[in-house]
N, CA, C and O atoms as a GROMACS GRO file, in nm:
protein
  588
    1MET      N    1   7.921   4.643  13.715
    1MET     CA    2   7.867   4.730  13.596
    1MET      C    3   7.970   4.699  13.493
    1MET      O    4   8.083   4.651  13.502
    2ASP      N    5   7.899   4.742  13.392
    2ASP     CA    6   8.002   4.723  13.264
    2ASP      C    7   8.075   4.839  13.224
    2ASP      O    8   8.001   4.937  13.230
    3THR      N    9   8.205   4.871  13.180
    3THR     CA   10   8.244   4.995  13.086
    3THR      C   11   8.173   5.013  12.945
    3THR      O   12   8.183   4.925  12.860
    4ILE      N   13   8.120   5.098  12.930
    4ILE     CA   14   8.032   5.148  12.815
    4ILE      C   15   8.110   5.184  12.706
    4ILE      O   16   8.179   5.286  12.713
    5ASP      N   17   8.110   5.097  12.581
    5ASP     CA   18   8.209   5.119  12.481
    5ASP      C   19   8.191   5.266  12.456
    5ASP      O   20   8.082   5.322  12.468
    6GLY      N   21   8.312   5.329  12.418
    6GLY     CA   22   8.344   5.466  12.377
    6GLY      C   23   8.368   5.520  12.515
    6GLY      O   24   8.472   5.586  12.520
    7VAL      N   25   8.307   5.514  12.619
    7VAL     CA   26   8.333   5.600  12.771
    7VAL      C   27   8.484   5.627  12.806
    7VAL      O   28   8.558   5.532  12.832
    8LYS      N   29   8.522   5.737  12.807
    8LYS     CA   30   8.670   5.754  12.839
    8LYS      C   31   8.684   5.815  12.998
    8LYS      O   32   8.609   5.901  13.043
    9ILE      N   33   8.764   5.770  13.052
    9ILE     CA   34   8.838   5.813  13.184
    9ILE      C   35   8.963   5.875  13.215
    9ILE      O   36   9.056   5.797  13.236
   10ILE      N   37   8.981   5.972  13.220
   10ILE     CA   38   9.102   6.055  13.182
   10ILE      C   39   9.139   6.113  13.313
   10ILE      O   40   9.078   6.214  13.348
   11PRO      N   41   9.258   6.049  13.412
   11PRO     CA   42   9.303   6.140  13.500
   11PRO      C   43   9.352   6.269  13.502
   11PRO      O   44   9.414   6.311  13.404
   12LEU      N   45   9.334   6.341  13.600
   12LEU     CA   46   9.374   6.493  13.578
   12LEU      C   47   9.464   6.528  13.706
   12LEU      O   48   9.457   6.491  13.824
   13LYS      N   49   9.556   6.619  13.634
   13LYS     CA   50   9.626   6.697  13.774
   13LYS      C   51   9.570   6.768  13.861
   13LYS      O   52   9.477   6.839  13.825
   14GLN      N   53   9.609   6.769  13.996
   14GLN     CA   54   9.574   6.861  14.084
   14GLN      C   55   9.730   6.936  14.170
   14GLN      O   56   9.831   6.880  14.212
   15ILE      N   57   9.702   7.035  14.168
   15ILE     CA   58   9.842   7.110  14.254
   15ILE      C   59   9.766   7.149  14.362
   15ILE      O   60   9.672   7.227  14.352
   16VAL      N   61   9.803   7.099  14.466
   16VAL     CA   62   9.750   7.149  14.609
   16VAL      C   63   9.859   7.176  14.709
   16VAL      O   64   9.958   7.104  14.713
   17ASP      N   65   9.842   7.284  14.794
   17ASP     CA   66   9.924   7.336  14.888
   17ASP      C   67   9.892   7.409  15.010
   17ASP      O   68   9.770   7.422  15.000
   18ASN      N   69   9.917   7.447  15.084
   18ASN     CA   70   9.859   7.511  15.212
   18ASN      C   71   9.774   7.625  15.181
   18ASN      O   72   9.679   7.665  15.249
   19ARG      N   73   9.828   7.688  15.045
   19ARG     CA   74   9.729   7.820  15.026
   19ARG      C   75   9.606   7.784  14.919
   19ARG      O   76   9.523   7.868  14.886
   20GLY      N   77   9.608   7.688  14.884
   20GLY     CA   78   9.439   7.624  14.834
   20GLY      C   79   9.523   7.534  14.694
   20GLY      O   80   9.634   7.484  14.714
   21ALA      N   81   9.458   7.524  14.568
   21ALA     CA   82   9.479   7.412  14.473
   21ALA      C   83   9.420   7.477  14.360
   21ALA      O   84   9.332   7.562  14.368
   22VAL      N   85   9.480   7.428  14.240
   22VAL     CA   86   9.472   7.448  14.092
   22VAL      C   87   9.417   7.320  14.034
   22VAL      O   88   9.483   7.217  14.047
   23TYR      N   89   9.314   7.321  13.979
   23TYR     CA   90   9.228   7.173  13.956
   23TYR      C   91   9.256   7.186  13.789
   23TYR      O   92   9.210   7.280  13.724
   24HIS      N   93   9.346   7.070  13.726
   24HIS     CA   94   9.322   7.070  13.580
   24HIS      C   95   9.176   7.025  13.522
   24HIS      O   96   9.114   6.929  13.568
   25ALA      N   97   9.139   7.088  13.437
   25ALA     CA   98   8.987   7.018  13.369
   25ALA      C   99   9.060   6.980  13.233
   25ALA      O  100   9.136   6.883  13.233
   26PHE      N  101   9.040   7.054  13.116
   26PHE     CA  102   9.080   7.037  13.004
   26PHE      C  103   9.222   7.107  12.942
   26PHE      O  104   9.248   7.226  12.962
   27ARG      N  105   9.321   7.006  12.853
   27ARG     CA  106   9.386   7.058  12.784
   27ARG      C  107   9.399   6.997  12.657
   27ARG      O  108   9.412   6.874  12.651
   28ASN      N  109   9.396   7.081  12.536
   28ASN     CA  110   9.363   7.031  12.408
   28ASN      C  111   9.472   6.968  12.333
   28ASN      O  112   9.481   6.983  12.211
   29GLU      N  113   9.560   6.897  12.404
   29GLU     CA  114   9.676   6.826  12.338
   29GLU      C  115   9.643   6.663  12.312
   29GLU      O  116   9.622   6.570  12.390
   30ASN      N  117   9.648   6.671  12.158
   30ASN     CA  118   9.629   6.546  12.095
   30ASN      C  119   9.500   6.521  12.091
   30ASN      O  120   9.466   6.407  12.061
   31HIS      N  121   9.405   6.614  12.119
   31HIS     CA  122   9.264   6.573  12.127
   31HIS      C  123   9.180   6.644  11.991
   31HIS      O  124   9.074   6.601  11.946
   32ASN      N  125   9.253   6.758  11.943
   32ASN     CA  126   9.170   6.808  11.826
   32ASN      C  127   9.015   6.827  11.857
   32ASN      O  128   8.920   6.800  11.784
   33VAL      N  129   9.016   6.876  11.977
   33VAL     CA  130   8.860   6.893  12.004
   33VAL      C  131   8.823   7.073  12.007
   33VAL      O  132   8.869   7.159  12.082
   34ASN      N  133   8.752   7.083  11.925
   34ASN     CA  134   8.709   7.252  11.901
   34ASN      C  135   8.605   7.272  12.012
   34ASN      O  136   8.486   7.249  11.987
   35VAL      N  137   8.653   7.324  12.162
   35VAL     CA  138   8.580   7.347  12.270
   35VAL      C  139   8.520   7.488  12.240
   35VAL      O  140   8.583   7.594  12.240
   36GLU      N  141   8.369   7.469  12.212
   36GLU     CA  142   8.264   7.599  12.209
   36GLU      C  143   8.200   7.627  12.323
   36GLU      O  144   8.132   7.730  12.323
   37GLU      N  145   8.204   7.560  12.424
   37GLU     CA  146   8.123   7.601  12.552
   37GLU      C  147   8.130   7.557  12.669
   37GLU      O  148   8.079   7.445  12.673
   38VAL      N  149   8.162   7.584  12.751
   38VAL     CA  150   8.217   7.558  12.889
   38VAL      C  151   8.122   7.574  13.021
   38VAL      O  152   8.134   7.690  13.060
   39TYR      N  153   8.051   7.517  13.084
   39TYR     CA  154   7.925   7.557  13.184
   39TYR      C  155   7.990   7.496  13.331
   39TYR      O  156   8.086   7.420  13.340
   40ILE      N  157   7.916   7.546  13.431
   40ILE     CA  158   7.939   7.456  13.563
   40ILE      C  159   7.771   7.459  13.612
   40ILE      O  160   7.688   7.550  13.616
   41SER      N  161   7.765   7.340  13.640
   41SER     CA  162   7.628   7.294  13.711
   41SER      C  163   7.627   7.298  13.871
   41SER      O  164   7.711   7.236  13.938
   42ARG      N  165   7.566   7.345  13.904
   42ARG     CA  166   7.540   7.333  14.061
   42ARG      C  167   7.462   7.237  14.104
   42ARG      O  168   7.346   7.249  14.064
   43VAL      N  169   7.486   7.134  14.180
   43VAL     CA  170   7.377   7.046  14.196
   43VAL      C  171   7.346   7.028  14.370
   43VAL      O  172   7.432   6.973  14.440
   44ASN      N  173   7.248   7.067  14.416
   44ASN     CA  174   7.254   7.054  14.584
   44ASN      C  175   7.251   6.931  14.619
   44ASN      O  176   7.227   6.832  14.550
   45ALA      N  177   7.279   6.941  14.742
   45ALA     CA  178   7.302   6.775  14.843
   45ALA      C  179   7.182   6.692  14.810
   45ALA      O  180   7.072   6.746  14.828
   46GLY      N  181   7.185   6.566  14.764
   46GLY     CA  182   7.086   6.435  14.752
   46GLY      C  183   7.022   6.473  14.614
   46GLY      O  184   6.940   6.392  14.572
   47VAL      N  185   7.044   6.571  14.544
   47VAL     CA  186   6.962   6.603  14.431
   47VAL      C  187   7.008   6.515  14.297
   47VAL      O  188   7.125   6.509  14.260
   48THR      N  189   6.907   6.454  14.236
   48THR     CA  190   6.940   6.390  14.150
   48THR      C  191   6.887   6.433  13.994
   48THR      O  192   6.768   6.457  13.978
   49LYS      N  193   6.969   6.441  13.895
   49LYS     CA  194   6.923   6.518  13.756
   49LYS      C  195   6.949   6.431  13.661
   49LYS      O  196   7.057   6.372  13.651
   50GLY      N  197   6.824   6.411  13.560
   50GLY     CA  198   6.863   6.326  13.438
   50GLY      C  199   6.710   6.245  13.431
   50GLY      O  200   6.616   6.259  13.510
   51TRP      N  201   6.715   6.173  13.330
   51TRP     CA  202   6.819   6.125  13.268
   51TRP      C  203   6.817   6.216  13.114
   51TRP      O  204   6.718   6.267  13.062
   52LYS      N  205   6.940   6.218  13.071
   52LYS     CA  206   6.949   6.320  12.938
   52LYS      C  207   7.067   6.227  12.868
   52LYS      O  208   7.153   6.154  12.917
   53GLN      N  209   7.031   6.267  12.718
   53GLN     CA  210   7.116   6.195  12.643
   53GLN      C  211   7.126   6.337  12.516
   53GLN      O  212   7.031   6.408  12.482
   54HIS      N  213   7.267   6.344  12.467
   54HIS     CA  214   7.304   6.448  12.380
   54HIS      C  215   7.320   6.357  12.216
   54HIS      O  216   7.381   6.251  12.201
   55LEU      N  217   7.268   6.414  12.138
   55LEU     CA  218   7.246   6.336  12.018
   55LEU      C  219   7.370   6.358  11.918
   55LEU      O  220   7.403   6.266  11.842
   56GLN      N  221   7.436   6.474  11.920
   56GLN     CA  222   7.552   6.484  11.848
   56GLN      C  223   7.673   6.510  11.922
   56GLN      O  224   7.771   6.448  11.882
   57THR      N  225   7.694   6.609  12.046
   57THR     CA  226   7.763   6.597  12.090
   57THR      C  227   7.883   6.513  12.197
   57THR      O  228   7.839   6.407  12.243
   58TRP      N  229   7.996   6.542  12.231
   58TRP     CA  230   8.078   6.441  12.340
   58TRP      C  231   8.013   6.547  12.480
   58TRP      O  232   7.988   6.667  12.476
   59GLN      N  233   7.998   6.461  12.585
   59GLN     CA  234   8.018   6.527  12.715
   59GLN      C  235   8.113   6.514  12.779
   59GLN      O  236   8.154   6.398  12.778
   60ARG      N  237   8.189   6.606  12.857
   60ARG     CA  238   8.316   6.610  12.926
   60ARG      C  239   8.264   6.661  13.050
   60ARG      O  240   8.219   6.775  13.055
   61PHE      N  241   8.266   6.587  13.150
   61PHE     CA  242   8.240   6.584  13.298
   61PHE      C  243   8.339   6.604  13.391
   61PHE      O  244   8.383   6.496  13.432
   62VAL      N  245   8.391   6.701  13.441
   62VAL     CA  246   8.479   6.706  13.557
   62VAL      C  247   8.433   6.790  13.704
   62VAL      O  248   8.395   6.907  13.712
   63VAL      N  249   8.446   6.708  13.792
   63VAL     CA  250   8.397   6.756  13.960
   63VAL      C  251   8.503   6.806  14.028
   63VAL      O  252   8.587   6.734  14.082
   64PRO      N  253   8.506   6.979  14.029
   64PRO     CA  254   8.622   7.002  14.115
   64PRO      C  255   8.581   7.032  14.255
   64PRO      O  256   8.658   7.063  14.347
   65TYR      N  257   8.454   7.020  14.262
   65TYR     CA  258   8.430   7.040  14.429
   65TYR      C  259   8.312   6.945  14.445
   65TYR      O  260   8.244   6.921  14.346
   66GLY      N  261   8.288   6.897  14.546
   66GLY     CA  262   8.193   6.784  14.597
   66GLY      C  263   8.231   6.638  14.548
   66GLY      O  264   8.340   6.596  14.508
   67THR      N  265   8.102   6.570  14.563
   67THR     CA  266   8.112   6.435  14.516
   67THR      C  267   7.992   6.423  14.416
   67THR      O  268   7.884   6.475  14.447
   68MET      N  269   8.006   6.356  14.298
   68MET     CA  270   7.895   6.327  14.227
   68MET      C  271   7.897   6.202  14.165
   68MET      O  272   7.994   6.172  14.095
   69GLU      N  273   7.780   6.104  14.185
   69GLU     CA  274   7.786   5.984  14.106
   69GLU      C  275   7.696   5.995  13.998
   69GLU      O  276   7.581   6.037  14.010
   70ILE      N  277   7.769   5.942  13.849
   70ILE     CA  278   7.710   5.963  13.754
   70ILE      C  279   7.673   5.827  13.699
   70ILE      O  280   7.747   5.732  13.726
   71VAL      N  281   7.600   5.814  13.648
   71VAL     CA  282   7.509   5.693  13.616
   71VAL      C  283   7.479   5.700  13.447
   71VAL      O  284   7.391   5.769  13.398
   72LEU      N  285   7.572   5.614  13.372
   72LEU     CA  286   7.570   5.582  13.244
   72LEU      C  287   7.480   5.472  13.205
   72LEU      O  288   7.468   5.375  13.279
   73HIS      N  289   7.397   5.482  13.063
   73HIS     CA  290   7.313   5.407  13.028
   73HIS      C  291   7.330   5.379  12.889
   73HIS      O  292   7.300   5.484  12.832
   74ASP      N  293   7.374   5.261  12.773
   74ASP     CA  294   7.406   5.287  12.665
   74ASP      C  295   7.264   5.193  12.633
   74ASP      O  296   7.221   5.097  12.696
   75GLU      N  297   7.216   5.251  12.526
   75GLU     CA  298   7.078   5.247  12.439
   75GLU      C  299   7.116   5.243  12.308
   75GLU      O  300   7.024   5.204  12.235
   76ARG      N  301   7.229   5.272  12.244
   76ARG     CA  302   7.285   5.254  12.117
   76ARG      C  303   7.240   5.132  12.027
   76ARG      O  304   7.282   5.026  12.076
   77ASP      N  305   7.177   5.117  11.926
   77ASP     CA  306   7.178   4.994  11.869
   77ASP      C  307   7.280   4.939  11.813
   77ASP      O  308   7.291   4.817  11.826
   78ASP      N  309   7.378   5.010  11.742
   78ASP     CA  310   7.504   4.958  11.695
   78ASP      C  311   7.606   4.938  11.787
   78ASP      O  312   7.719   4.910  11.747
   79SER      N  313   7.573   4.954  11.945
   79SER     CA  314   7.670   4.947  12.052
   79SER      C  315   7.716   4.810  12.081
   79SER      O  316   7.634   4.730  12.035
   80PRO      N  317   7.816   4.749  12.140
   80PRO     CA  318   7.862   4.605  12.189
   80PRO      C  319   7.790   4.616  12.326
   80PRO      O  320   7.735   4.519  12.378
   81THR      N  321   7.794   4.721  12.374
   81THR     CA  322   7.753   4.741  12.521
   81THR      C  323   7.602   4.796  12.539
   81THR      O  324   7.570   4.868  12.634
   82LYS      N  325   7.505   4.752  12.426
   82LYS     CA  326   7.374   4.815  12.436
   82LYS      C  327   7.333   4.741  12.582
   82LYS      O  328   7.372   4.632  12.625
   83GLY      N  329   7.245   4.833  12.639
   83GLY     CA  330   7.174   4.777  12.792
   83GLY      C  331   7.272   4.783  12.874
   83GLY      O  332   7.228   4.757  12.985
   84ALA      N  333   7.396   4.808  12.877
   84ALA     CA  334   7.505   4.800  12.975
   84ALA      C  335   7.461   4.932  13.092
   84ALA      O  336   7.421   5.031  13.030
   85PHE      N  337   7.461   4.946  13.203
   85PHE     CA  338   7.502   5.063  13.302
   85PHE      C  339   7.651   5.071  13.323
   85PHE      O  340   7.728   4.976  13.305
   86GLN      N  341   7.687   5.192  13.363
   86GLN     CA  342   7.801   5.226  13.434
   86GLN      C  343   7.799   5.312  13.513
   86GLN      O  344   7.717   5.400  13.488
   87LYS      N  345   7.870   5.325  13.618
   87LYS     CA  346   7.866   5.415  13.731
   87LYS      C  347   7.978   5.459  13.765
   87LYS      O  348   8.067   5.380  13.798
   88VAL      N  349   7.998   5.592  13.764
   88VAL     CA  350   8.135   5.663  13.805
   88VAL      C  351   8.138   5.791  13.908
   88VAL      O  352   8.077   5.895  13.883
   89VAL      N  353   8.199   5.776  13.999
   89VAL     CA  354   8.194   5.872  14.110
   89VAL      C  355   8.289   5.927  14.114
   89VAL      O  356   8.397   5.875  14.140
   90LEU      N  357   8.264   6.102  14.079
   90LEU     CA  358   8.348   6.184  14.064
   90LEU      C  359   8.364   6.302  14.153
   90LEU      O  360   8.269   6.365  14.198
   91GLY      N  361   8.513   6.335  14.183
   91GLY     CA  362   8.551   6.426  14.291
   91GLY      C  363   8.667   6.464  14.308
   91GLY      O  364   8.751   6.382  14.271
   92PRO      N  365   8.714   6.579  14.360
   92PRO     CA  366   8.850   6.605  14.377
   92PRO      C  367   8.969   6.527  14.491
   92PRO      O  368   9.092   6.518  14.493
   93GLU      N  369   8.844   6.473  14.591
   93GLU     CA  370   8.912   6.400  14.700
   93GLU      C  371   8.970   6.252  14.640
   93GLU      O  372   9.085   6.214  14.663
   94ASP      N  373   8.883   6.181  14.567
   94ASP     CA  374   8.922   6.038  14.549
   94ASP      C  375   8.935   5.979  14.423
   94ASP      O  376   8.996   5.874  14.402
   95ASN      N  377   8.872   6.055  14.331
   95ASN     CA  378   8.875   6.030  14.204
   95ASN      C  379   8.846   6.168  14.116
   95ASN      O  380   8.732   6.205  14.091
   96TYR      N  381   8.969   6.244  14.069
   96TYR     CA  382   8.968   6.327  14.018
   96TYR      C  383   9.001   6.319  13.838
   96TYR      O  384   9.118   6.306  13.801
   97VAL      N  385   8.922   6.324  13.768
   97VAL     CA  386   8.923   6.248  13.661
   97VAL      C  387   8.833   6.323  13.566
   97VAL      O  388   8.736   6.368  13.627
   98ARG      N  389   8.831   6.358  13.405
   98ARG     CA  390   8.762   6.408  13.328
   98ARG      C  391   8.687   6.272  13.271
   98ARG      O  392   8.763   6.193  13.215
   99LEU      N  393   8.559   6.236  13.276
   99LEU     CA  394   8.442   6.135  13.220
   99LEU      C  395   8.406   6.217  13.095
   99LEU      O  396   8.372   6.335  13.092
  100GLU      N  397   8.422   6.132  12.991
  100GLU     CA  398   8.404   6.153  12.843
  100GLU      C  399   8.319   6.061  12.778
  100GLU      O  400   8.357   5.952  12.736
  101LEU      N  401   8.188   6.110  12.770
  101LEU     CA  402   8.074   6.015  12.715
  101LEU      C  403   8.054   6.086  12.556
  101LEU      O  404   8.045   6.206  12.534
  102PRO      N  405   8.050   5.977  12.452
  102PRO     CA  406   8.056   5.981  12.317
  102PRO      C  407   7.894   6.008  12.327
  102PRO      O  408   7.829   5.986  12.429
  103PRO      N  409   7.838   6.060  12.197
  103PRO     CA  410   7.679   6.122  12.167
  103PRO      C  411   7.610   5.991  12.184
  103PRO      O  412   7.659   5.881  12.157
  104LYS      N  413   7.471   6.017  12.241
  104LYS     CA  414   7.383   5.910  12.260
  104LYS      C  415   7.378   5.843  12.354
  104LYS      O  416   7.292   5.757  12.368
  105ILE      N  417   7.486   5.871  12.454
  105ILE     CA  418   7.502   5.774  12.598
  105ILE      C  419   7.385   5.843  12.676
  105ILE      O  420   7.373   5.965  12.673
  106TRP      N  421   7.294   5.760  12.751
  106TRP     CA  422   7.218   5.817  12.847
  106TRP      C  423   7.293   5.872  12.987
  106TRP      O  424   7.390   5.807  13.028
  107TYR      N  425   7.253   5.977  13.051
  107TYR     CA  426   7.316   5.990  13.174
  107TYR      C  427   7.205   6.066  13.283
  107TYR      O  428   7.108   6.136  13.254
  108ALA      N  429   7.264   6.017  13.449
  108ALA     CA  430   7.195   6.091  13.494
  108ALA      C  431   7.310   6.129  13.610
  108ALA      O  432   7.421   6.076  13.597
  109PHE      N  433   7.289   6.219  13.724
  109PHE     CA  434   7.390   6.250  13.842
  109PHE      C  435   7.331   6.260  13.943
  109PHE      O  436   7.212   6.290  13.936
  110LYS      N  437   7.390   6.240  14.068
  110LYS     CA  438   7.343   6.285  14.188
  110LYS      C  439   7.453   6.328  14.271
  110LYS      O  440   7.568   6.284  14.271
  111SER      N  441   7.401   6.420  14.343
  111SER     CA  442   7.523   6.493  14.447
  111SER      C  443   7.521   6.407  14.555
  111SER      O  444   7.419   6.350  14.593
  112LEU      N  445   7.641   6.394  14.612
  112LEU     CA  446   7.653   6.270  14.700
  112LEU      C  447   7.714   6.375  14.826
  112LEU      O  448   7.725   6.327  14.939
  113SER      N  449   7.753   6.522  14.801
  113SER     CA  450   7.789   6.611  14.895
  113SER      C  451   7.703   6.634  14.990
  113SER      O  452   7.586   6.600  14.979
  114ASN      N  453   7.763   6.708  15.121
  114ASN     CA  454   7.672   6.764  15.215
  114ASN      C  455   7.576   6.877  15.213
  114ASN      O  456   7.466   6.895  15.266
  115ASP      N  457   7.676   6.965  15.114
  115ASP     CA  458   7.576   7.086  15.090
  115ASP      C  459   7.585   7.085  14.937
  115ASP      O  460   7.470   7.077  14.893
  116TYR      N  461   7.675   7.090  14.841
  116TYR     CA  462   7.636   7.101  14.696
  116TYR      C  463   7.764   7.049  14.618
  116TYR      O  464   7.870   7.037  14.679
  117THR      N  465   7.755   7.017  14.470
  117THR     CA  466   7.867   6.945  14.403
  117THR      C  467   7.876   7.055  14.281
  117THR      O  468   7.775   7.110  14.238
  118LEU      N  469   7.999   7.081  14.232
  118LEU     CA  470   8.000   7.180  14.130
  118LEU      C  471   8.039   7.071  13.996
  118LEU      O  472   8.138   6.999  14.008
  119MET      N  473   7.971   7.067  13.896
  119MET     CA  474   8.027   6.986  13.782
  119MET      C  475   8.068   7.075  13.661
  119MET      O  476   7.985   7.159  13.627
  120ILE      N  477   8.184   7.067  13.592
  120ILE     CA  478   8.182   7.133  13.462
  120ILE      C  479   8.171   7.054  13.339
  120ILE      O  480   8.235   6.950  13.326
  121ASN      N  481   8.105   7.091  13.265
  121ASN     CA  482   8.089   7.046  13.132
  121ASN      C  483   8.138   7.121  13.001
  121ASN      O  484   8.096   7.228  12.959
  122ILE      N  485   8.233   7.044  12.947
  122ILE     CA  486   8.336   7.075  12.819
  122ILE      C  487   8.260   7.016  12.729
  122ILE      O  488   8.232   6.896  12.731
  123SER      N  489   8.207   7.125  12.616
  123SER     CA  490   8.142   7.064  12.475
  123SER      C  491   8.224   7.138  12.370
  123SER      O  492   8.293   7.238  12.388
  124GLU      N  493   8.204   7.073  12.258
  124GLU     CA  494   8.286   7.100  12.112
  124GLU      C  495   8.131   7.180  12.066
  124GLU      O  496   8.144   7.213  11.948
  125MET      N  497   8.028   7.212  12.106
  125MET     CA  498   7.903   7.222  12.046
  125MET      C  499   7.833   7.336  12.148
  125MET      O  500   7.801   7.302  12.262
  126ILE      N  501   7.813   7.473  12.100
  126ILE     CA  502   7.716   7.526  12.205
  126ILE      C  503   7.565   7.494  12.180
  126ILE      O  504   7.508   7.472  12.074
  127HIS      N  505   7.527   7.496  12.282
  127HIS     CA  506   7.366   7.466  12.340
  127HIS      C  507   7.262   7.484  12.212
  127HIS      O  508   7.223   7.593  12.170
  128VAL      N  509   7.229   7.370  12.166
  128VAL     CA  510   7.122   7.406  12.069
  128VAL      C  511   7.002   7.309  12.075
  128VAL      O  512   7.011   7.190  12.043
  129ASP      N  513   6.866   7.380  12.127
  129ASP     CA  514   6.746   7.309  12.133
  129ASP      C  515   6.751   7.211  12.020
  129ASP      O  516   6.804   7.233  11.910
  130GLY      N  517   6.696   7.108  12.055
  130GLY     CA  518   6.659   6.983  11.991
  130GLY      C  519   6.756   6.865  12.018
  130GLY      O  520   6.725   6.746  12.018
  131GLU      N  521   6.911   6.931  12.046
  131GLU     CA  522   7.029   6.838  12.065
  131GLU      C  523   7.022   6.720  12.123
  131GLU      O  524   7.087   6.620  12.089
  132SER      N  525   6.914   6.731  12.248
  132SER     CA  526   6.940   6.631  12.320
  132SER      C  527   6.776   6.584  12.374
  132SER      O  528   6.682   6.663  12.366
  133ASN      N  529   6.762   6.458  12.422
  133ASN     CA  530   6.665   6.393  12.472
  133ASN      C  531   6.653   6.412  12.605
  133ASN      O  532   6.762   6.415  12.661
  134ASN      N  533   6.533   6.431  12.694
  134ASN     CA  534   6.534   6.415  12.833
  134ASN      C  535   6.405   6.338  12.862
  134ASN      O  536   6.303   6.367  12.800
  135ILE      N  537   6.409   6.229  12.966
  135ILE     CA  538   6.337   6.135  13.021
  135ILE      C  539   6.328   6.158  13.156
  135ILE      O  540   6.423   6.207  13.216
  136PRO      N  541   6.202   6.120  13.222
  136PRO     CA  542   6.241   6.135  13.398
  136PRO      C  543   6.315   6.009  13.458
  136PRO      O  544   6.310   5.894  13.416
  137LEU      N  545   6.381   6.057  13.565
  137LEU     CA  546   6.439   5.917  13.665
  137LEU      C  547   6.359   5.828  13.624
  137LEU      O  548   6.402   5.741  13.548
  138GLU      N  549   6.228   5.828  13.664
  138GLU     CA  550   6.141   5.710  13.674
  138GLU      C  551   6.080   5.718  13.552
  138GLU      O  552   6.001   5.810  13.527
  139ASN      N  553   6.122   5.586  13.433
  139ASN     CA  554   6.031   5.592  13.302
  139ASN      C  555   6.068   5.417  13.283
  139ASN      O  556   6.139   5.333  13.339
  140ASP      N  557   5.976   5.422  13.173
  140ASP     CA  558   5.967   5.268  13.109
  140ASP      C  559   6.066   5.201  13.015
  140ASP      O  560   6.063   5.088  12.966
  141LEU      N  561   6.181   5.326  12.999
  141LEU     CA  562   6.298   5.229  12.912
  141LEU      C  563   6.401   5.170  12.991
  141LEU      O  564   6.462   5.074  12.944
  142PHE      N  565   6.427   5.209  13.097
  142PHE     CA  566   6.539   5.148  13.160
  142PHE      C  567   6.520   5.209  13.330
  142PHE      O  568   6.465   5.314  13.366
  143HIS      N  569   6.575   5.120  13.400
  143HIS     CA  570   6.561   5.145  13.548
  143HIS      C  571   6.698   5.142  13.632
  143HIS      O  572   6.779   5.056  13.596
  144TYR      N  573   6.729   5.212  13.723
  144TYR     CA  574   6.806   5.219  13.822
  144TYR      C  575   6.792   5.224  13.944
  144TYR      O  576   6.687   5.286  13.965
  145ASP      N  577   6.842   5.192  14.043
  145ASP     CA  578   6.824   5.206  14.180
  145ASP      C  579   6.916   5.294  14.244
  145ASP      O  580   7.029   5.259  14.277
  146TRP      N  581   6.861   5.428  14.266
  146TRP     CA  582   6.964   5.542  14.326
  146TRP      C  583   6.958   5.534  14.502
  146TRP      O  584   6.918   5.629  14.569
  147LYS      N  585   6.998   5.418  14.554
  147LYS     CA  586   7.020   5.392  14.675
  147LYS      C  587   7.123   5.453  14.733
  147LYS      O  588   7.150   5.431  14.851
   0.00000   0.00000   0.00000
């Protein structure tokens, strides 16, 4: 799979000992991001959600519990990676990173955990109706096999 233009994967720090763990999610050093909203999505085992596209705001995903398969699709007319898919698996065990998506990237995600997955979204914009588009997983625009 291709790497989609503008998508960033930022390694994150974990501090783990026998008492538990601290999972870093976001530091605004050198980012100049005005964070307006942070929320956590719980996705039950085996559930796939999407497709969604934000029109104005970046999406910043961090998975501190469980494992999440996130699939991106680029349909931006002005993008050198138009038509590309990118798959990223996030979780604290194997790939503890922050996935940053520019506006207009389509995404869907599936919990690969046995119980559930928690995913943090860090946004510079408070949710506004009409700022995003949603289409069903099965659609006529693009196809992805969720095996």
